[in-house]
C-alpha positions as CSV (number, residue, x, y, z in Angstrom):
1,M,-1.9,13.3,-16.4
2,K,-3.8,12.1,-13.1
3,V,-3.1,9.3,-10.3
4,H,-6.1,7.5,-11.6
5,D,-4.4,6.8,-14.9
6,L,-1.2,5.4,-13.4
7,M,-2.4,3.2,-10.5
8,V,-2.9,-0.2,-10.4
9,K,-6.5,-1.0,-9.8
10,E,-6.4,-4.2,-8.6
11,V,-5.4,-3.5,-5.0
12,V,-4.4,-6.4,-2.8
13,T,-6.0,-6.1,0.4
14,I,-6.6,-7.9,3.9
15,E,-8.5,-7.3,7.1
16,E,-6.8,-6.2,9.9
17,D,-7.7,-9.7,12.0
18,A,-5.7,-11.7,9.9
19,S,-2.4,-13.0,10.7
20,I,1.2,-11.7,9.5
21,E,1.6,-15.5,8.1
22,E,-1.6,-15.0,5.8
23,A,0.0,-11.4,4.9
24,F,3.5,-13.2,4.0
25,K,1.6,-15.9,1.7
26,I,-0.3,-12.9,-0.2
27,L,3.1,-11.0,-0.8
28,H,4.6,-14.0,-2.2
29,E,1.6,-15.5,-4.1
30,R,0.6,-12.2,-5.6
31,H,4.0,-11.0,-6.2
32,V,3.6,-7.6,-4.7
33,G,5.5,-5.4,-2.3
34,S,2.6,-4.4,-0.2
35,V,-0.6,-5.5,1.0
36,V,-3.4,-2.7,2.2
37,I,-5.2,-3.7,5.7
38,T,-8.7,-2.3,4.8
39,D,-12.3,-2.4,7.1
40,E,-15.3,-3.6,6.1
41,E,-16.2,-0.3,4.3
42,E,-13.1,-0.7,2.0
43,K,-11.4,2.3,4.1
44,C,-7.4,1.9,4.5
45,K,-6.5,1.4,7.8
46,G,-2.7,0.5,7.1
47,L,-0.2,-0.9,5.1
48,F,2.1,-4.0,5.3
49,T,5.2,-3.6,3.3
50,E,8.2,-5.8,2.3
51,R,10.2,-3.7,5.1
52,D,7.3,-4.5,7.7
53,A,7.8,-8.2,6.8
54,I,11.9,-7.8,7.3
55,R,11.2,-5.8,10.7
56,T,8.9,-8.5,11.8
57,V,11.1,-11.4,11.1
58,A,14.2,-9.5,12.6
59,T,12.2,-8.9,15.8
60,R,11.0,-12.6,16.0
61,I,7.3,-11.4,16.2
62,P,5.0,-14.7,15.9
63,L,3.8,-15.1,12.7
64,S,0.2,-15.9,14.4
65,T,0.1,-12.2,15.5
66,A,-2.6,-10.3,14.0
67,I,-1.4,-7.8,11.1
68,R,-3.2,-4.8,12.9
69,E,-0.2,-5.2,15.4
70,V,2.6,-4.8,13.1
71,M,1.2,-2.8,9.8
72,T,2.1,0.7,9.3
73,K,-0.6,3.0,10.4
74,N,-1.5,6.5,9.9
75,I,-0.5,5.9,6.3
76,M,-0.7,8.6,3.7
77,T,-3.0,8.4,0.7
78,I,-3.9,10.3,-2.4
79,W,-7.3,10.9,-4.1
80,E,-7.6,9.4,-7.7
81,G,-7.9,12.6,-9.2
82,A,-4.6,14.1,-8.0
83,S,-2.0,14.8,-10.6
84,F,0.9,12.9,-11.5
85,A,3.2,15.7,-10.3
86,Q,1.5,15.8,-6.6
87,A,2.0,12.2,-6.4
88,K,5.6,12.3,-7.5
89,Q,6.1,15.1,-4.9
90,L,4.6,13.2,-2.1
91,C,6.4,10.1,-2.6
92,R,9.8,12.0,-2.9
93,T,9.6,14.3,-0.1
94,Q,7.8,11.7,2.5
95,G,9.9,8.7,1.4
96,I,6.8,6.8,0.3
97,R,7.3,3.4,-2.1
98,H,3.4,2.4,-1.9
99,L,0.9,5.1,-1.9
100,P,-2.9,3.8,-1.7
101,V,-5.2,5.8,-3.9
102,V,-8.6,6.5,-2.6
103,D,-11.8,7.8,-4.2
104,E,-13.9,10.9,-2.7
105,Q,-15.4,8.8,0.3
106,N,-12.0,7.7,1.0
107,H,-12.2,4.0,-0.1
108,I,-9.5,2.3,-1.6
109,V,-9.3,2.3,-5.4
110,G,-6.1,1.6,-6.3
111,M,-2.4,1.6,-5.7
112,L,0.4,3.9,-7.0
113,S,4.1,2.7,-6.3
114,I,7.4,4.1,-6.9
115,R,7.5,1.8,-9.7
116,N,4.6,3.3,-11.4
117,I,6.0,6.6,-11.1
118,L,9.6,5.6,-12.4
119,D,7.7,3.6,-15.5
120,E,6.1,7.0,-16.2
121,L,9.2,9.1,-16.0
122,I,11.1,6.7,-18.3
123,E,8.1,6.8,-20.9
124,L,8.5,10.6,-20.8
């Protein structure tokens, strides 16, 4: 089984100039645990997760701050053609809960979450 078969294809994205407040609204309205920050070429620049949201509130960062200031940078991604075993191993060893999926040109094409992996393991 390949990552492409398991990933969520409708990725929730936001531009890095957007505010933290905008990211909060997206997390709430779309019922997702993360938002991928992309550039104009749809390449992944960072990730803003529920954990980042908690850290932002706990440290009292103004909600008008640009998301690029608080996003998780230098994130790991996985190629859509990678195997399920590779994705599972990467998430396990790196403590990753949200893994952006990219194509050969490094464009964001999906999202693989720990929930997708657990769902697959339950099916097995």
